[in-house]
C-alpha positions as CSV (number, residue, x, y, z in Angstrom):
1,M,-25.1,130.2,16.0
2,Y,-25.2,126.9,17.8
3,D,-22.9,123.9,18.5
4,V,-25.7,121.5,17.4
5,V,-28.9,122.0,15.5
6,I,-31.3,119.1,15.6
7,I,-33.9,118.9,12.8
8,G,-37.1,117.3,14.2
9,A,-38.8,117.4,17.5
10,G,-40.3,113.9,17.5
11,V,-39.3,111.3,20.0
12,S,-35.9,110.7,18.4
13,G,-35.0,114.3,18.1
14,S,-36.3,115.1,21.6
15,S,-34.4,112.1,23.1
16,I,-31.2,113.3,21.5
17,A,-31.8,116.8,22.7
18,R,-32.4,115.6,26.3
19,E,-29.2,113.5,26.3
20,L,-27.2,116.4,24.8
21,S,-28.6,118.7,27.5
22,R,-26.3,116.8,30.0
23,Y,-23.3,118.6,28.4
24,N,-22.0,122.1,28.1
25,A,-23.2,122.8,24.5
26,N,-25.4,125.3,22.8
27,V,-28.2,123.2,21.2
28,C,-31.3,124.1,19.2
29,V,-34.2,121.9,17.9
30,L,-36.0,123.1,14.7
31,D,-39.4,121.7,13.7
32,K,-41.7,122.8,10.9
33,C,-44.8,122.1,13.1
34,S,-46.3,124.0,15.9
35,D,-45.3,121.7,18.7
36,V,-43.3,118.6,19.5
37,C,-44.8,115.2,18.6
38,E,-46.6,116.2,15.4
39,G,-45.0,113.7,13.0
40,T,-44.5,110.0,13.2
41,T,-44.6,110.0,17.0
42,K,-48.1,111.3,17.3
43,A,-49.6,108.2,15.6
44,N,-48.1,104.8,16.3
45,S,-48.8,101.7,18.3
46,A,-47.5,103.0,21.6
47,I,-45.6,99.7,22.0
48,V,-42.3,99.0,23.7
49,H,-41.1,96.0,21.7
50,A,-39.1,93.3,23.4
51,G,-36.6,93.1,20.5
52,F,-37.1,89.6,18.9
53,D,-38.2,90.8,15.5
54,A,-35.3,92.8,14.2
55,A,-32.5,91.0,12.3
56,E,-29.7,89.7,14.5
57,G,-26.7,92.0,14.6
58,S,-28.7,95.0,13.1
59,L,-28.6,98.4,14.7
60,M,-32.3,98.2,14.9
61,A,-32.1,95.1,17.1
62,K,-29.3,96.5,19.3
63,L,-31.1,99.8,20.0
64,N,-34.4,98.1,20.4
65,V,-33.1,95.9,23.2
66,R,-31.1,98.7,24.8
67,G,-34.0,101.1,24.6
68,N,-36.3,98.5,26.2
69,E,-33.9,98.1,29.1
70,M,-33.7,101.9,29.6
71,M,-37.5,102.5,29.5
72,D,-38.3,101.8,33.2
73,E,-35.8,104.3,34.5
74,I,-36.4,107.0,32.0
75,C,-40.2,106.8,32.4
76,K,-39.8,106.9,36.2
77,D,-37.4,109.9,36.0
78,L,-39.7,111.8,33.6
79,D,-43.0,110.7,35.2
80,V,-44.3,109.0,32.0
81,P,-47.0,106.2,32.1
82,F,-45.3,102.8,31.2
83,K,-46.3,99.3,31.9
84,R,-44.7,95.9,31.1
85,N,-47.8,94.1,30.1
86,G,-45.9,91.5,28.0
87,S,-46.5,90.6,24.3
88,M,-47.6,87.5,22.5
89,V,-46.9,86.6,18.8
90,V,-49.8,84.3,17.9
91,C,-49.6,81.4,15.4
92,I,-53.0,80.3,13.9
93,H,-51.6,77.8,11.4
94,K,-49.9,74.6,12.5
95,E,-47.5,74.6,9.6
96,A,-46.3,78.0,10.7
97,L,-45.3,76.9,14.2
98,P,-41.6,76.7,13.2
99,G,-41.7,80.4,12.7
100,L,-42.3,80.9,16.4
101,Q,-39.1,79.0,17.1
102,D,-37.2,81.2,14.6
103,L,-38.4,84.3,16.4
104,Y,-37.5,82.8,19.7
105,D,-34.0,81.9,18.5
106,R,-33.5,85.4,17.0
107,G,-34.7,87.0,20.2
108,V,-32.3,85.0,22.3
109,K,-29.4,86.1,20.0
110,N,-30.6,89.7,20.3
111,G,-30.4,89.5,24.1
112,V,-34.2,89.5,24.8
113,K,-34.8,88.0,28.3
114,G,-37.6,85.6,29.4
115,L,-38.9,84.5,26.0
116,R,-41.1,81.4,26.1
117,I,-43.0,79.4,23.4
118,L,-46.5,78.7,24.7
119,S,-48.7,75.8,23.7
120,R,-52.3,76.4,22.5
121,E,-53.6,75.7,26.0
122,E,-51.1,78.0,27.7
123,A,-51.8,80.8,25.3
124,L,-55.6,80.6,25.8
125,E,-55.2,80.5,29.5
126,M,-53.3,83.7,29.4
127,E,-55.6,85.3,26.8
128,P,-59.1,83.7,26.6
129,N,-60.1,86.0,23.7
130,L,-57.5,84.7,21.3
131,S,-58.8,83.1,18.2
132,D,-60.1,79.5,18.4
133,N,-57.6,78.7,15.7
134,V,-54.6,79.5,17.9
135,E,-51.9,76.8,17.7
136,G,-49.2,78.4,19.9
137,A,-47.6,81.7,20.8
138,L,-44.3,83.4,21.6
139,Y,-44.4,85.2,24.9
140,A,-42.1,88.1,25.7
141,P,-42.6,89.4,29.3
142,T,-40.3,92.4,28.6
143,G,-42.8,93.8,26.1
144,G,-44.6,96.9,27.2
145,I,-46.9,99.8,26.5
146,V,-46.2,103.5,26.9
147,C,-47.8,106.9,26.1
148,P,-45.8,108.1,23.1
149,F,-47.1,111.7,23.5
150,K,-46.1,111.9,27.1
151,L,-42.7,110.3,26.4
152,N,-41.9,112.8,23.6
153,I,-43.2,115.8,25.5
154,A,-41.4,114.8,28.7
155,M,-38.1,114.4,26.9
156,A,-38.5,117.8,25.2
157,E,-39.5,119.6,28.4
158,N,-36.6,118.1,30.3
159,A,-34.2,119.2,27.5
160,N,-35.7,122.7,27.5
161,V,-35.3,123.0,31.3
162,N,-31.7,122.1,30.8
163,G,-31.1,124.8,28.2
164,V,-32.0,123.4,24.8
165,E,-33.9,125.9,22.7
166,F,-36.9,124.8,20.6
167,R,-38.0,126.7,17.5
168,F,-41.4,125.7,16.1
169,N,-43.0,126.7,12.8
170,T,-39.5,126.7,11.5
171,E,-39.1,124.7,8.3
172,V,-35.6,124.0,7.0
173,E,-35.5,124.8,3.3
174,D,-31.8,124.3,2.5
175,I,-28.6,123.2,4.1
176,K,-25.1,124.0,2.9
177,K,-21.5,123.9,4.3
178,G,-20.1,127.4,4.4
179,E,-16.6,128.6,3.7
180,D,-16.3,129.0,7.5
181,G,-16.7,125.3,7.9
182,M,-20.0,125.7,9.6
183,W,-23.4,124.3,8.5
184,H,-25.8,127.0,7.3
185,L,-29.5,126.1,7.5
186,R,-31.9,128.4,5.6
187,T,-35.4,128.3,7.1
188,N,-38.6,130.2,6.6
189,N,-37.7,132.0,9.8
190,G,-34.1,133.0,9.0
191,E,-30.7,131.3,8.9
192,Y,-29.3,129.0,11.6
193,I,-25.6,128.2,11.8
194,A,-24.2,125.2,13.5
195,K,-21.0,123.2,13.9
196,Y,-23.0,119.9,13.8
197,V,-26.4,119.1,12.4
198,V,-28.5,116.1,13.5
199,N,-31.0,114.9,11.0
200,A,-34.0,113.5,12.9
201,A,-36.6,114.5,10.4
202,G,-38.7,111.3,10.2
203,V,-40.1,110.8,6.7
204,Y,-38.2,113.8,5.5
205,A,-34.8,112.6,6.7
206,D,-33.8,111.5,3.1
207,K,-34.6,115.0,1.8
208,F,-32.0,116.6,4.2
209,H,-29.4,113.8,3.8
210,N,-29.6,114.1,0.1
211,M,-29.0,117.8,0.3
212,V,-25.5,117.3,1.7
213,S,-24.4,113.8,0.5
214,A,-23.6,112.3,-2.9
215,N,-24.6,108.9,-1.4
216,K,-28.4,109.1,-1.6
217,I,-30.9,107.3,0.6
218,H,-34.6,106.8,0.1
219,I,-37.4,106.8,2.6
220,T,-40.9,105.6,1.8
221,P,-43.8,106.9,3.9
222,R,-45.5,103.7,5.0
223,R,-49.1,104.5,6.2
224,G,-50.6,102.7,9.1
225,D,-54.3,102.9,9.9
226,Y,-55.6,102.4,13.5
227,C,-58.8,102.1,15.3
228,L,-59.1,103.3,19.0
229,L,-61.8,101.7,21.1
230,D,-63.5,103.0,24.1
231,K,-62.3,102.2,27.6
232,E,-65.2,99.8,28.0
233,A,-63.3,97.5,25.6
234,G,-59.9,98.1,27.3
235,T,-59.7,94.7,29.0
236,H,-60.6,92.6,26.0
237,V,-56.9,91.6,26.0
238,T,-54.3,92.3,28.7
239,H,-51.1,91.6,26.6
240,T,-50.1,93.1,23.3
241,I,-51.2,90.5,20.7
242,F,-49.2,90.3,17.4
243,P,-49.7,88.0,14.4
244,Q,-46.5,86.4,13.0
245,P,-44.6,89.2,11.2
246,T,-44.2,89.6,7.4
247,D,-42.0,91.6,5.1
248,L,-44.2,94.6,5.6
249,G,-43.9,94.7,9.3
250,K,-45.2,93.2,12.6
251,G,-48.8,93.1,11.3
252,V,-52.1,94.2,12.8
253,L,-51.8,94.1,16.6
254,V,-54.5,94.3,19.3
255,T,-53.3,95.9,22.6
256,P,-54.5,97.7,25.6
257,T,-53.1,101.2,26.1
258,V,-51.7,102.7,29.3
259,H,-54.8,104.9,29.5
260,G,-57.2,102.0,29.4
261,N,-58.4,102.0,25.8
262,L,-58.0,99.2,23.2
263,L,-55.9,99.9,20.1
264,V,-56.2,97.9,16.8
265,G,-53.7,98.4,13.9
266,P,-51.7,99.3,11.9
267,T,-52.0,98.5,8.3
268,A,-48.9,98.8,6.1
269,I,-49.5,100.8,2.9
270,D,-46.6,102.4,1.0
271,I,-47.5,105.8,-0.3
272,E,-45.7,108.8,-1.9
273,N,-47.3,111.7,0.0
274,K,-45.1,112.4,3.1
275,E,-48.2,114.2,4.6
276,G,-50.7,111.5,3.7
277,V,-52.2,110.7,7.1
278,N,-55.8,110.3,5.9
279,T,-57.5,107.1,6.7
280,T,-59.4,105.1,4.1
281,G,-62.4,102.7,4.3
282,E,-60.3,100.1,2.6
283,G,-57.5,100.4,5.1
284,I,-59.8,100.3,8.1
285,G,-61.7,97.3,6.7
286,D,-58.4,95.5,6.1
287,L,-57.1,96.0,9.7
288,I,-60.4,94.9,11.2
289,A,-60.4,91.7,9.2
290,K,-56.8,90.9,10.0
291,A,-57.2,91.7,13.8
292,N,-60.2,89.3,13.9
293,D,-57.9,86.5,12.6
294,H,-56.1,86.4,15.9
295,V,-58.5,87.9,18.5
296,K,-62.1,86.9,18.6
297,N,-65.2,88.9,19.4
298,L,-63.5,92.2,19.0
299,P,-66.0,94.9,20.0
300,M,-65.5,97.1,17.0
301,R,-68.8,98.9,17.7
302,K,-66.8,100.5,20.6
303,V,-64.5,102.4,18.1
304,I,-64.4,106.1,19.1
305,T,-61.9,107.2,16.5
306,S,-59.7,106.1,13.7
307,F,-56.4,107.7,12.6
308,A,-53.3,107.0,10.5
309,G,-49.6,107.6,10.9
310,L,-46.6,107.3,8.7
311,R,-43.5,105.2,9.3
312,A,-40.2,106.3,7.8
313,H,-39.3,103.1,5.9
314,E,-35.8,103.2,4.6
315,D,-35.1,100.9,1.6
316,G,-32.7,98.7,3.6
317,H,-35.1,98.4,6.5
318,E,-32.4,99.6,9.0
319,F,-31.7,102.5,11.2
320,I,-29.2,104.9,9.7
321,I,-27.4,106.6,12.6
322,G,-24.0,108.2,12.4
323,E,-21.9,110.9,10.8
324,V,-22.3,111.0,7.0
325,E,-19.0,110.1,5.4
326,D,-18.9,112.8,2.8
327,A,-20.5,115.5,5.0
328,K,-18.4,116.0,8.1
329,G,-20.5,117.3,11.0
330,F,-23.8,116.1,9.5
331,V,-25.2,113.3,11.6
332,D,-28.1,111.1,10.3
333,C,-30.8,109.7,12.5
334,A,-32.8,108.3,9.6
335,G,-35.0,105.4,8.8
336,I,-36.4,105.4,12.3
337,E,-39.5,103.2,11.9
338,S,-40.8,100.5,14.3
339,P,-39.2,99.8,16.8
340,G,-38.2,103.5,16.8
341,L,-40.3,104.4,19.8
342,S,-38.9,101.5,21.8
343,A,-35.4,102.4,20.8
344,S,-35.7,106.2,21.3
345,P,-33.8,106.3,24.7
346,A,-30.9,104.4,23.2
347,I,-31.0,106.5,20.0
348,G,-30.6,109.6,22.1
349,E,-27.8,108.0,24.1
350,M,-25.9,106.8,21.0
351,V,-26.1,110.2,19.1
352,A,-25.2,112.2,22.2
353,N,-22.2,110.0,22.9
354,L,-21.1,110.4,19.3
355,L,-21.3,114.2,19.6
356,K,-19.7,114.3,23.0
357,E,-16.6,112.6,21.6
358,A,-16.5,114.6,18.5
359,M,-16.7,117.9,20.3
360,N,-15.0,117.0,23.6
361,L,-18.1,118.0,25.6
362,T,-18.0,118.3,29.3
363,E,-20.8,117.4,31.6
364,K,-22.9,120.1,33.4
365,E,-22.7,120.2,37.1
366,N,-26.3,121.3,37.5
367,W,-28.1,119.0,35.0
368,V,-31.6,118.1,36.1
369,G,-32.6,114.6,35.0
370,T,-36.1,114.4,36.4
371,R,-39.4,116.0,35.6
372,K,-42.9,115.9,37.0
373,D,-45.9,115.5,34.7
374,I,-49.1,117.4,34.9
375,L,-50.9,116.7,38.2
376,N,-53.7,114.1,37.7
377,P,-56.3,114.6,40.5
378,E,-57.6,111.1,39.9
379,N,-54.4,109.8,41.5
380,L,-55.3,111.6,44.7
381,S,-57.5,110.3,47.6
382,L,-60.9,112.0,48.0
383,E,-59.5,114.0,50.9
384,E,-56.5,115.1,49.0
385,R,-58.5,116.0,46.0
386,N,-61.0,118.1,48.0
387,E,-58.0,119.9,49.7
388,L,-56.5,120.6,46.2
389,I,-59.8,122.1,45.0
390,K,-60.0,124.3,48.1
391,K,-56.6,125.7,47.3
392,N,-57.1,125.9,43.6
393,P,-60.8,125.8,42.5
394,A,-59.7,125.3,38.8
395,Y,-59.2,121.7,39.7
396,G,-62.9,121.4,40.5
397,N,-64.0,122.7,37.1
398,I,-64.2,119.7,34.8
399,I,-63.7,120.8,31.2
400,C,-63.5,117.4,29.5
401,R,-66.2,115.1,30.8
402,C,-65.2,112.0,29.0
403,E,-61.7,111.9,30.5
404,S,-62.5,114.0,33.6
405,I,-59.9,116.6,32.8
406,S,-60.1,119.8,34.9
407,E,-59.3,123.4,34.1
408,G,-56.3,123.2,36.5
409,E,-54.7,120.5,34.4
410,I,-55.2,122.5,31.2
411,L,-53.7,125.6,32.8
412,D,-50.7,123.5,33.8
413,A,-50.4,122.2,30.2
414,I,-50.4,125.8,28.8
415,H,-47.9,127.3,31.3
416,R,-45.3,124.6,31.8
417,P,-42.1,124.5,29.7
418,L,-42.8,124.2,26.0
419,G,-46.5,124.7,26.9
420,A,-49.5,123.9,24.7
421,R,-50.6,126.5,22.2
422,T,-53.2,124.5,20.2
423,L,-56.1,122.2,21.0
424,D,-54.0,119.1,20.1
425,G,-51.2,120.4,22.2
426,V,-53.6,120.5,25.2
427,K,-55.0,117.1,24.2
428,R,-51.7,115.3,24.1
429,R,-50.6,116.7,27.4
430,T,-53.8,116.2,29.3
431,R,-56.1,113.9,27.2
432,A,-58.8,116.6,27.1
433,G,-60.6,115.6,23.8
434,M,-59.3,112.0,23.6
435,G,-62.4,110.4,25.1
436,R,-65.7,109.1,23.8
437,C,-67.0,112.3,22.3
438,Q,-63.6,113.2,20.7
439,A,-63.6,116.8,21.8
440,G,-67.2,117.5,20.7
441,F,-68.1,118.9,24.2
442,C,-64.8,120.4,25.5
443,S,-63.3,122.1,22.4
444,P,-65.0,125.5,22.9
445,K,-64.1,125.4,26.6
446,V,-60.5,124.6,25.9
447,M,-60.5,127.5,23.3
448,E,-61.8,129.9,25.9
449,I,-58.9,129.0,28.3
450,I,-56.3,129.3,25.5
451,H,-57.8,132.7,24.5
452,R,-57.8,133.9,28.1
453,E,-54.4,132.6,29.1
454,L,-52.4,133.4,26.0
455,G,-54.3,136.4,24.6
456,L,-54.8,134.7,21.3
457,P,-57.8,135.8,19.2
458,Y,-60.3,133.0,18.6
459,E,-59.5,133.2,14.9
460,E,-55.9,132.4,15.6
461,I,-56.5,129.4,17.8
462,T,-55.8,126.2,15.8
463,K,-56.3,122.5,16.2
464,S,-52.7,121.6,15.3
465,G,-51.0,124.7,14.0
466,G,-50.8,126.0,10.4
467,Q,-54.2,126.6,8.8
468,S,-56.1,124.2,11.1
469,K,-58.3,127.1,12.4
470,I,-61.4,126.3,14.3
471,V,-63.0,129.8,14.0
472,T,-62.6,131.4,10.6
473,H,-64.4,134.7,11.1
474,R,-66.9,136.5,13.2
475,T,-70.6,136.5,12.2
476,K,-71.9,139.2,14.5
477,N,-71.0,142.6,15.7
478,Q,-72.8,143.9,18.8
479,K,-72.6,147.2,20.5
480,G,-69.5,147.3,22.6
481,G,-67.4,145.0,20.4
482,N,-67.2,141.9,18.4
483,Q,-69.0,138.8,19.5
């Protein structure tokens, strides 16, 4: 029995959990996946939007701007990579130039600071690889880039250290209000009972809302395909480059990442399958063509992987956050599509404040608001690194050659709060497997470490939970045991 059960351990659910962990409340997060950050948050543009795109007065706009303002402090407190590299919306048709002014005016009304409209010459001076057809651009210095994995994981770890429980591989199957006035959540791992339920279930948020309310909502999974380029291409642009937005979203962007790669995407393809994260040749071809409209000489031969993610597009294209009118104690956090990552700190703040008032929560005296990330030896001087390896030789054993990730970092990822249990869990915490060879070299070595540290048989080690097993069976038996 809990005061609050949160459905979903993505960046919204984890932000809410962290903010609630400030108070004296018994909180639990349920997620059907094997780890945090396995839904929408694992595959997005990693952009902190300035806030000029969302409609004036919308909740989307307000939380985008507030979340952007909060990002510096929260990333500092949680030791998360974040950089304000600025963003540019590029116009390539002279007749479309008034659209930049519209975005500027909307941004000013939304409270975005420092916006400027650039001439063709100013835009090309800032970004020489913009299309030769550029006519002008809207520049937003408050735009930024962040690591979505690290942000999500850091929020969840910090919440967990402050007492929030996380239950993975736990899928909510039914929700009902009991005669006791409590919410009863039936899952594949037993029943959970709570005074309040927070629905932060991404593309499945409509499913849970519609279980408890007569006022139905509908969420469409909107697939976005991406290409990630090698670090050799990471300086092709320095700002985040957007085309002018359309009804389907902000368009195909080109941006550096905080880790030094170049990211191109996403497409915007509405589908029915809420698990449909497969890429398609048509989608990848479409995003490459559109990206080349605004950025020239894109080195697409440097692509090291492609992937797709799903945005939770609500029919009204607006965040739905608040207590459901005909389901007291059930709080929606639904329709969280772009700029959801940017808004996530503000979403956590808003929902936690709502529940604080509803339950008269009191603040903890011993709340811990900071967290240290996994030690990155590359941030040390040569002398410091040699001293570290003397004390702990695991930091001298390089497991992932592409990203120079050591055994020491992987051990930290496994044994820290909410530690990694899968190859993808290790990858998102350390970047082992995210480099040029895409885990072709390091996967067996990471599996050896997981097997040794957690006692998991090789046949039970997965890429990302569920049935994503790497080893299906043993092929040999030698004297003295299985091989």
